[in-house]
C-alpha positions in Angstrom: -20.4 7.6 8.1 -17.5 9.2 7.2 -15.9 8.6 3.6 -12.3 9.1 2.7 -10.7 9.2 -1.0 -6.6 9.4 -0.1 -3.4 9.0 -2.1 -0.9 6.6 -0.3 2.6 7.1 -1.8 5.2 4.5 -1.4 8.5 3.3 -2.7 7.7 2.0 -6.3 9.5 -1.8 -5.0 6.9 -1.4 -2.0 3.3 -1.1 -4.0 2.5 -4.9 -3.8 3.5 -5.4 -0.1 1.3 -2.4 0.7 -1.1 -3.1 -1.1 -1.6 -6.1 0.5 -1.2 -4.8 4.0 -4.2 -1.7 3.1 -6.5 -4.4 1.9 -6.1 -5.7 5.7 -7.3 -3.0 7.4 -11.3 -2.9 8.2 -12.8 0.0 5.7 -10.2 0.0 3.1 -11.1 -0.1 -0.5 -7.5 -0.2 -2.8 -9.0 1.4 -6.1 -5.9 0.8 -7.9 -2.5 2.1 -8.4 -1.4 5.1 -11.0 2.8 6.1 -11.8 4.2 2.9 -10.2 4.1 4.5 -6.8 0.5 6.3 -5.6 -2.1 3.9 -4.3 -5.5 5.1 -4.7 -7.8 4.1 -1.7 -11.6 4.8 -0.3 -11.6 4.4 3.7 -15.3 4.2 5.5 -15.5 5.1 9.0 -17.6 5.8 11.7 -16.2 8.9 12.8 -13.7 11.7 11.4 -11.2 10.1 14.4 -11.6 7.1 13.7 -10.5 7.7 9.6 -7.7 10.3 11.6 -6.1 7.8 14.1 -6.1 5.1 10.8 -4.4 7.3 7.9 -1.9 9.2 10.5 -1.3 5.6 12.3 -1.8 2.4 10.3 -1.4 3.7 6.7 1.6 7.0 7.3 3.5 4.1 9.5 3.8 0.9 7.3 6.9 -0.1 6.1 7.6 1.5 2.4 4.7 4.6 2.5 6.5 7.8 2.0 3.3 9.7 2.6 -0.4 9.8 3.1 -2.3 12.4 1.5 -6.3 13.1 1.9 -8.0 13.7 -0.9 -11.4 14.1 -0.4 -13.1 13.9 2.3 -17.1 13.7 3.1 -18.2 13.4 6.9 -21.9 15.3 6.6 -23.4 12.6 8.5 -21.0 13.0 11.3 -22.4 16.4 11.7 -25.8 16.1 10.8 -25.9 13.9 13.8 -24.7 16.1 16.4 -26.9 19.1 15.0 -29.7 16.9 15.4 -28.7 16.1 19.1 -28.8 19.4 20.1 -31.9 20.3 18.8 -33.6 17.6 20.5 -32.1 18.8 23.5 
């Protein structure tokens, strides 16, 4: 599992609409709004590719979004899974 902490910067007048939209994306948890324009999000996905697709297309492409900023990403399970497969072969 890949866990990402993300800051989504939006126009202040679009905060509620963007929060509502983000909550419809599977794996997204909205944890709050800071300074009227910064939405704190946690994203849980199976792969880093899926996390990238969601942040760069679904989040960044939403109306009212000014920027999507990755603050934290843990993909330890993904890397360990690949290492374990190589050890088996």
